C-alpha positions, 0 to 999 in steps of 0.5 A: 554484446562485446566482451573484452578479454577481461570478461567485462561487457564494457570497452577498455578505457585505454582503447579508443573504442575500436576493436582489434582482430583479437577481440572482434566478433570475427576473430573466432575459430574456423567454426564460427563459435564466437559468432554463435555466442554473440547471437545467443547473447543477442537472443538472450538480450531480446528475451530479457527486453521482452520480459522487462517490457511485459513487467512494465505493462503489468505494473502500469495496468495494476496502477491504472486499476489501483488508483480508482479503487483507492479513490473509492476506498478514500471516499467510502472512509470519508463517508463513514467518518462523516456518519460516525461524527453525525452519530456522535453529535446525535448521542451528545444531544441525547445525553444532554436531553436525558441529563436535563430530564433527570434534573427536572425530575429530581427538582420536581420530586426531591424526596422520591429521588433521594429514596430511589438513590438510597435503594439503588445504592443498597442493591448495588452494594449487595451485588458487588459483595 
């Protein structure tokens, strides 16, 4: 990576992209300190690239596993919704049958039905006091 004198990793817009002797990689001191810094930076870039690549692979693996799991959950919820709807329909039918049976019983025995309703009302009023 090339670092400009201002400390920015991007080339100076006033320059034509070429490097002069003062900013080039060979413009270091006699011990080659700038060259060592460039190799350290390149090594860091490689490490970062490997980490980023590994993270991308991990995310891809998780996504591949998540899609079938989400589909199974979706189908399970769909099946449960169908079962609940079926039970609700069944309970509705059962309620209609009971109401019909009660009507038939009241029509067949009107005095007994009124007497049973009075007794039930008295018991409920004593319980609720």
